[in-house]
C-alpha positions as CSV (number, residue, x, y, z in Angstrom):
1,M,-12.6,31.0,32.6
2,T,-15.2,27.7,32.1
3,N,-18.5,28.5,30.1
4,L,-20.9,26.8,32.4
5,A,-23.6,27.9,30.6
6,H,-22.9,25.3,27.4
7,D,-21.9,22.8,29.6
8,P,-25.2,20.1,30.4
9,A,-23.7,18.1,32.8
10,W,-23.2,21.4,35.1
11,A,-26.5,20.8,36.7
12,K,-25.8,17.4,37.8
13,L,-22.8,18.8,39.7
14,P,-22.4,18.6,43.1
15,T,-21.0,21.8,43.4
16,A,-23.7,24.4,41.6
17,P,-24.9,25.4,44.8
18,L,-21.3,26.1,46.0
19,V,-20.7,28.4,43.1
20,T,-24.0,30.2,43.0
21,S,-22.9,31.0,46.3
22,F,-19.7,32.1,45.2
23,G,-21.6,34.8,42.9
24,G,-23.9,35.5,45.6
25,R,-20.9,36.6,47.8
26,V,-19.0,38.1,45.0
27,R,-22.3,40.6,44.8
28,D,-23.1,40.8,48.3
29,R,-19.4,41.8,48.8
30,R,-19.3,44.3,45.8
31,N,-22.7,46.0,47.1
32,A,-21.4,46.2,50.7
33,L,-18.5,48.1,49.3
34,G,-21.2,50.6,47.0
35,L,-19.2,49.1,44.0
36,S,-21.4,49.0,40.8
37,L,-19.9,46.1,38.1
38,E,-18.1,49.0,36.3
39,A,-16.8,50.0,39.4
40,L,-15.4,46.9,40.6
41,A,-13.8,46.1,36.8
42,R,-12.0,49.6,36.7
43,R,-10.7,49.0,40.2
44,M,-9.5,45.5,38.9
45,N,-8.1,46.3,36.1
46,R,-6.3,49.2,38.1
47,A,-4.9,46.5,40.3
48,A,-3.9,44.5,37.8
49,R,-2.1,47.1,35.8
50,G,-3.0,46.1,32.3
51,A,-1.3,42.1,32.9
52,V,-5.2,41.0,32.4
53,H,-8.5,43.0,31.4
54,F,-11.9,42.5,33.6
55,S,-15.0,43.3,31.8
56,P,-18.2,44.4,33.8
57,A,-19.7,41.3,31.7
58,T,-17.0,38.9,33.4
59,I,-17.9,40.0,36.8
60,R,-21.7,39.8,35.8
61,S,-21.2,36.1,34.9
62,W,-19.5,35.2,37.9
63,E,-22.1,36.5,39.9
64,A,-24.8,34.9,37.6
65,A,-22.7,31.5,37.8
66,E,-22.9,31.4,34.4
67,R,-19.0,31.3,34.7
68,V,-16.5,30.3,37.4
69,P,-13.0,32.5,37.5
70,A,-9.7,30.6,37.4
71,L,-8.0,30.1,41.0
72,A,-5.5,33.1,40.4
73,T,-8.7,35.5,39.6
74,T,-10.4,34.1,42.4
75,L,-7.5,35.0,44.7
76,F,-7.3,38.8,42.9
77,L,-10.6,39.2,43.2
78,A,-10.6,38.6,46.9
79,Q,-7.8,40.7,47.9
80,V,-9.8,43.5,45.3
81,L,-12.8,43.0,47.4
82,N,-10.4,43.1,50.4
83,I,-11.9,39.5,52.1
84,T,-10.2,36.2,52.5
85,V,-10.6,33.4,49.8
86,A,-12.0,31.4,52.4
87,E,-14.7,34.1,53.0
88,L,-15.4,34.4,49.4
89,L,-16.0,30.8,49.2
90,G,-17.9,30.6,52.0
91,E,-15.9,28.9,54.6
92,E,-16.6,28.9,58.2
93,P,-14.0,30.8,60.5
94,T,-12.3,28.3,62.8
95,D,-8.8,28.9,64.7
96,R,-7.3,25.9,62.6
97,G,-9.2,26.9,59.3
98,D,-8.6,30.7,59.4
99,R,-5.0,29.8,59.9
100,L,-4.5,27.2,57.3
101,A,-6.4,29.7,54.7
102,E,-3.5,32.2,55.7
103,E,-1.1,29.8,54.5
104,V,-3.0,28.8,51.5
105,Q,-3.4,32.9,50.8
106,K,0.2,33.4,50.7
107,V,1.0,30.7,48.7
108,L,-1.6,31.7,46.2
109,T,-0.8,35.5,46.5
110,G,2.7,34.5,45.3
111,Y,1.4,32.3,42.5
112,A,-1.0,35.0,41.7
113,S,1.8,37.8,41.6
114,R,4.2,36.2,39.1
115,R,1.4,34.7,37.2
116,L,0.3,38.8,36.6
117,A,3.8,39.7,36.3
118,D,3.9,36.9,33.7
119,L,0.9,38.0,31.4
120,G,2.6,41.5,31.3
121,R,6.3,40.4,29.6
122,P,6.6,39.7,26.1
123,E,7.2,36.6,25.2
124,R,10.9,35.4,24.6
125,G,12.2,33.8,21.5
126,G,10.4,36.3,19.2
127,V,11.3,38.4,16.1
128,G,14.5,40.5,17.7
129,A,14.8,37.9,20.7
């Protein structure tokens, strides 16, 4: 994750409103599901099966636009929140856009699944390998 709070160039970036609204969409979806920050963190950790750990503070930092999750985490978050990545990013639905978003999501789902699996595996080549 990138810590944007310490980057003076952050305010100059044209994507700052996108990230702010991203955090708002995360918060709005979490609230719509009736989840506290702690409950969403537990749900994400349960789904990650120990490969990675998410804290309520991390989720709070996304919602406050202090940090931006990595691409794989964004996909994982969308799955846990039961929405598409396009919805999470605030894309307007269109037939063509929906089909493209579905294809991108399929590719990213495979990537995220492999990445989470890799994070849960012990490294090779160490002592006793």
